[in-house]
N, C-alpha and C positions, 0 to 999 in steps of 0.2 A: 590139297597139295600145297597151295600158297601159304596156308597157316603153318604147315610143317616146315617149309623152307624158311619162313621168317623165324620160327622158333629155333631152328638149327643155326641160323645166322646170328641170332642174339646170343645163344648159348656158346657158339663157336667163338664169337668176339670176346666174350667174357673169359673163356678158356685161353684164348690167344693172349689176352692182356696179362693173365697170370703167368703164362710161360715166358712172355717177353720180359716181364719184371724179373723173373728168375734168371733169365739169360743175362740181363744187365747186372744183376747182383753177383752172379758167379763168373761174369766176364766170359761167357761162352759165345763166341761170335757165330759159330755154326748153328746154334740153337736160335739165336736172334734172326739170322738169315732164313732159317727154316720157317719160323713163325711168320715173318713178313711175307715170304713167298707163298705160304699156305693161305694167308689172309687175302693176298692179291688174287690168287687163283679163285678162291671161293667167291669173293665179291665180284670178280669178272663174270663168273658163271651166273650169279644171281642177277647181275645187270642184264646179261644176255637173255635169260629166261623172262625177266620182267619186261624187257623191250619187245620180245617176240610175242608174249601173251597179249600185250596191248595193241601192237601193230596188226596182228592177225585176228583180233577179236572182231565180232560182227554185231552190228546194231540189230535189235530185235523189237518188233512191235507185237505186244500181247493182245489177243482178242478178248472179247467179253468173257468174264469168268475164268480166264486163263491165269493161273497163279504166278506170283513172283516171290522167290525165296529171299529172306533176309538173314544173312549169316554174319556179316561184319568180319571181325578177325577171330570169331569164336568157332568152335567145332559144331555148335548147335545150329542147324538150319531148318528148324521145325516151324518157324514163324513165317506166315505168308500174307500177301495182300492180293486182291483182285478187284477189277472194276465190275460191279454187279449191275450197273445201269447208268444211263445217261439221258438227261432231259435238257431241252433248250427252251428258253423263255425270254421275252423282251422285258418283262417286269417281274419284280419280286417285292411284295408288299408295296411300299410307296417309292421304291427305287426303280429307275429305268436304266437299262444297260446302255452304255455308249455304243456297244456293238450288239452282242447277244450273250445272255447268261447261259453258261454251261453248268448244270447241276449234276455232279458226279457222285454216284453212290459207291463208296469204297468198302469192301469187306475185308476184315482182318481176322485171320483164323490160325489155329495151331493144330498140328498133327502129332504133337508130343504125346508120349505115353504117361508121363508122370509130372514133370515140372511145369508150373505156370510161367508164361512168358509175356513180354510186352515190348513194344517199340520204345526207343529211348527219346528221340527228338525228331519226329517225322516232319518232313518238309515236302510240300506238293507245289507244283507249278505246271503250267501248260506251255509247251514249246511248239511253234508252228514250223512250216517248211522253210521259212526264211530265218530260222533260229531265233526268232523273237520270243521273249519269255513273258508270261503273264502270271502274276501272283494271285493268290486267293483274295476274294472280296469279302473281308470279315463282316462288313456292315450288311451286305446282302445275305450272308449266312444266318444272321439273327432272325430272319423271317422264316427260317426252316424249323424253328423250335429248338428245344434242347437236344444237343447231340453229344454222344460219348466222346471223350478225348481219344486221340489216336494212340496215346500211351496207356490206355486202359489194359489191365492184365487179363489175359485169356488163359483158362486152364486147359488141360488135355482135351482135345476134340471140341473145344468151344470156339465161338466166333461172335463177332458183332459187326454192325454196319454203321457208317456215318456218311452224311452228305456234305460235300464241299462245293463252293461256288466260285466261278471265274467269269469275269467280264471279258469276252473274247471279241476282238474287232471283226467286222463283217468281212474284211478282206483276208483274214487268216486262212491259210490253206493247210490241210492235213494237221490240225491241232492234235497233240498227243499229251497224255499226262505223264510227267516224270515224278516219281515218288521215291524219296530216299530217306535214310534214317541215320542217326548218329550225330555226334558233336565232338568238338575239341579233340581229345586224344583218339577217339574212334576214327575221325576223319584223317588225322595225321598218320595213323598206322595203316589204314586202308589205302591211303595214297601210294604206299610203297609195297603193297601186298600183291604178289604175283597172281594174276587171274581174277582179281576182285573187280567188280563193276565200278567201284569208286576209285580205283587206282588211276594214276596219271596216264592219260591217253587212251584208256580203255573205253570201248563203245558201250552204250547204255541200253537198258531194256525200258521201253515205253509202253504205255497202255493206249490202245486205240480208242478214240472217242467218236469218230465219224465212221460211216459205213456200217452202222448197226441200226437199220430202219426199224427193227422190232423193239428197240429200246428208246429211240429218239422221238420226242414229241414236244408239244407245248404244255407248259405247267401253269 
């Protein structure tokens, strides 16, 4: 729905610009006022819909193997990610964590029927209860061996996994993984897309990392 509303807004704005230019050219005041009024009403409606969708959105924490869709501003929502496992360790190779290493196995998969798909510019971070953010530890990840890129293409019904590492302080409570995708123009468009997770003020979906004793252990 958000994509449709945005396309209607873009198309309507272009049409309104043409009509407004025609009104100025032909000196038709009534047409000029009609166009301005219509644009004001539509943009007011869009702003209300956008605000309500963000204000009433709800934060969600996804459990182990629970998928998250990636749609962006496209109609295609067949690409998914999920956390397939979590391990914790104090050391990796010759590196010692300041807190504790979280090794997170992420599964990327597609349920498309025909087209191959891929993430564009995936970003991962861990956020704790105090809203502190922790970036990936690229040096520690080198000790995991060769890993596929997040942007690897997956065909219909295909999947792959890769492990990523974070050095999480010992006092971090309820750490969760935030995984997002897109860059530049993607982020700009999604920021004003009604109902999109990456739109301004919208609550996000996180992946749970604690509370999974069957997958958490020392590595």
